[in-house]
C-alpha positions in Angstrom: -8.2 -5.3 4.6 -8.5 -8.6 2.8 -5.3 -10.3 2.0 -5.3 -12.8 -0.9 -2.4 -15.1 -1.5 -1.8 -17.7 -4.2 1.7 -18.7 -3.2 5.0 -17.7 -4.7 5.4 -20.0 -7.7 2.2 -20.4 -9.6 -0.4 -17.9 -10.5 -4.1 -18.7 -9.7 -6.2 -16.8 -12.2 -9.5 -18.3 -11.1 -9.1 -17.0 -7.6 -7.4 -13.7 -8.4 -9.8 -12.7 -11.2 -12.8 -13.6 -9.0 -11.6 -11.4 -6.1 -10.7 -8.6 -8.5 -14.1 -8.8 -10.1 -15.9 -8.7 -6.7 -13.9 -5.6 -5.7 -14.5 -3.9 -9.0 -18.3 -4.6 -8.7 -18.4 -3.1 -5.2 -19.3 -6.4 -3.6 -16.1 -6.1 -1.5 -15.8 -2.8 0.3 -12.5 -3.5 2.0 -9.1 -2.7 0.6 -7.7 -5.8 -1.0 -4.0 -6.8 -1.4 -3.5 -9.5 -4.0 -0.3 -11.5 -3.8 -0.2 -13.1 -7.2 3.0 -15.1 -7.3 3.9 -16.2 -10.8 1.3 -14.1 -12.4 3.4 -10.9 -11.9 1.9 -9.3 -15.0 -1.6 -9.3 -13.5 -3.0 -5.8 -13.2 -6.0 -4.5 -11.3 -7.8 -1.2 -11.2 -9.4 -1.9 -7.9 -6.9 -4.0 -5.8 -3.3 -3.5 -4.8 -1.2 -6.2 -6.5 2.2 -7.6 -5.5 3.9 -10.6 -7.0 5.9 -11.6 -3.9 6.3 -10.5 -0.3 9.3 -11.0 2.0 8.5 -13.5 4.7 8.2 -10.9 7.5 5.9 -8.6 5.4 3.9 -11.7 4.4 3.4 -12.6 8.1 2.5 -9.0 8.9 -0.2 -8.9 6.2 -1.6 -12.2 7.6 -1.8 -10.8 11.1 -3.3 -7.4 10.1 -5.9 -8.7 7.6 -9.5 -8.8 8.6 -9.9 -11.7 6.2 -7.3 -14.0 4.5 -8.2 -15.7 1.2 -5.8 -18.3 0.0 -5.1 -21.1 -2.3 -4.8 -24.3 -0.3 -1.0 -24.5 -0.2 0.2 -25.7 3.1 2.7 -22.9 3.7 0.0 -20.2 3.4 -2.4 -22.3 5.5 0.1 -22.8 8.3 0.9 -19.1 8.3 -2.8 -18.2 8.4 -3.6 -20.6 11.3 -0.5 -19.3 13.2 -1.8 -15.8 12.7 -5.1 -16.9 14.4 -7.1 -16.6 11.1 -9.8 -18.9 9.7 -8.9 -18.5 6.1 -11.2 -18.7 3.1 -9.6 -21.3 0.9 -10.1 -22.0 -2.8 -8.1 -25.1 -3.7 -6.4 -25.5 -7.0 -8.3 -28.2 -8.8 -7.3 -31.0 -11.2 -10.4 -30.6 -13.3 -9.3 -27.0 -14.2 -5.7 -28.0 -14.9 -4.6 -26.0 -11.9 -3.0 -29.0 -10.2 -1.9 -32.6 -11.1 -4.2 -34.0 -8.4 -6.8 -32.8 -5.9 -4.5 -32.8 -2.8 -5.4 -29.1 -2.2 -9.1 -30.0 -2.2 -8.6 -32.9 0.2 -6.7 -30.6 2.6 -9.3 -27.9 2.3 -12.1 -30.3 3.0 -10.3 -31.7 6.1 -9.7 -28.2 7.5 -13.2 -27.1 6.8 -14.6 -30.2 8.5 -12.6 -29.1 11.6 -13.8 -25.5 11.4 -10.3 -24.3 10.6 -11.0 -23.0 7.1 -14.0 -21.8 5.0 -14.1 -23.6 1.7 -14.9 -21.8 -1.5 -15.0 -24.4 -4.3 -15.9 -21.8 -7.0 -15.7 -18.1 -7.5 -19.4 -17.7 -6.8 -18.8 -19.1 -3.3 -16.4 -16.3 -2.4 -18.8 -13.6 -1.2 -20.5 -15.8 1.3 -17.2 -17.4 2.4 -15.7 -13.9 2.9 -18.6 -12.8 5.0 -18.5 -16.0 7.1 -14.7 -15.4 7.7 -15.4 -11.8 8.6 -17.9 -12.9 11.3 -15.5 -15.5 12.6 -12.7 -12.9 12.8 -14.6 -11.0 15.5 -14.5 -14.1 17.8 -11.4 -15.0 19.8 -9.0 -17.1 17.8 -8.2 -20.7 18.7 -4.8 -22.4 18.8 -3.6 -23.7 15.4 -4.3 -27.5 15.0 -0.8 -28.9 15.6 -1.9 -32.4 14.6 -3.4 -31.1 11.3 -0.2 -29.1 10.6 1.9 -32.2 11.2 -0.3 -34.3 8.9 -0.2 -31.7 6.1 3.5 -31.3 6.4 4.0 -35.1 6.2 1.7 -35.3 3.2 3.7 -32.6 1.4 7.0 -34.4 2.1 5.5 -37.6 0.7 4.3 -35.8 -2.4 7.7 -34.1 -3.0 9.5 -37.4 -2.3 7.4 -39.1 -5.0 8.4 -36.5 -7.6 12.1 -37.4 -7.5 
């Protein structure tokens, strides 16, 4: 199963539509669970869709998934890393009006440089990234990067403090 999460507040049509299209075209054979957050009206003929998951169910989906595909929100990333996954991440981008800045891109690039995530900049990057994640999931997992998690947490706190 492929678990796709976009967080609880915003939708992420660029990611959700891309995964849904890949599944509908038969380029993804796995069952797919799309957690679509604020895009609760999204419908799919090929993927199971939920707006939100309770925290324990969310963590269970992370653990049980063969591949995790996510936006680059720190909460989802931390959960994926704690579940021993190397997630495919597609950051929300300023250039598409999906974010006010490119902090998700910066986080994704840092994690990818450490081998902790597989970066998909655009929808056309997803098939290769998903396959790469599938190959990595067959290897023993490594411990989550505590230093990276701390740095990301501090960055989020700084961003939120600046919005007051």
